[in-house]
C-alpha positions in Angstrom: -11.1 -10.1 2.0 -10.2 -10.6 -1.9 -7.9 -9.1 -4.1 -8.5 -5.7 -5.2 -5.2 -4.2 -5.9 -3.0 -5.3 -9.2 0.5 -6.7 -9.4 1.5 -2.5 -10.2 -0.3 -1.6 -7.6 1.0 -3.4 -4.8 4.3 -3.1 -6.2 4.2 0.8 -6.0 2.6 0.7 -2.6 5.2 -1.6 -1.3 8.3 0.5 -2.4 6.3 4.2 -1.6 5.9 2.5 2.0 9.4 1.4 2.7 10.9 4.6 1.2 8.6 6.5 4.0 9.3 4.0 6.9 13.0 4.2 6.2 12.8 8.3 5.4 11.5 8.3 8.6 13.9 6.1 10.5 16.9 8.1 9.3 15.3 11.4 10.2 14.9 12.6 6.9 11.6 13.0 7.4 9.5 13.2 10.8 7.6 10.7 12.4 4.7 11.1 10.1 6.5 9.1 7.8 5.7 5.5 9.8 2.3 6.2 8.1 4.0 4.0 5.3 3.2 1.2 7.4 -0.5 1.5 5.8 0.4 1.2 1.9 3.3 -1.5 3.1 0.6 -3.6 4.3 -1.7 -3.1 2.1 0.6 -3.9 -0.9 1.3 -6.8 1.0 -1.9 -8.4 1.3 -3.6 -7.2 -1.8 -6.5 -5.8 -0.5 -7.2 -2.1 0.0 -9.8 -1.3 2.4 -10.2 2.2 0.6 -10.8 -0.2 -3.0 -13.4 -1.4 -1.5 -15.6 1.4 0.0 -15.6 3.0 -3.5 -16.0 0.2 -5.2 -12.6 0.3 -7.5 -10.5 -3.0 -8.2 -7.3 -3.3 -9.9 -7.0 -6.6 -9.4 -6.5 -8.3 -13.1 -8.5 -11.6 -11.9 -12.3 -11.5 -12.4 -13.7 -14.1 -10.3 
């Protein structure tokens, strides 16, 4: 898997994922908030399967 998520994209994903998980853990939103694990993981590893399917790339590194 090569990186297909840029720095800003990854940061936004991690923050959104943590926010969703935090809100689900405190009961602010329902259990569906644990879906925040997906953006958290994709942001942490720098690879988004949806980007790969649609041929998108926000990573600034050209190889």
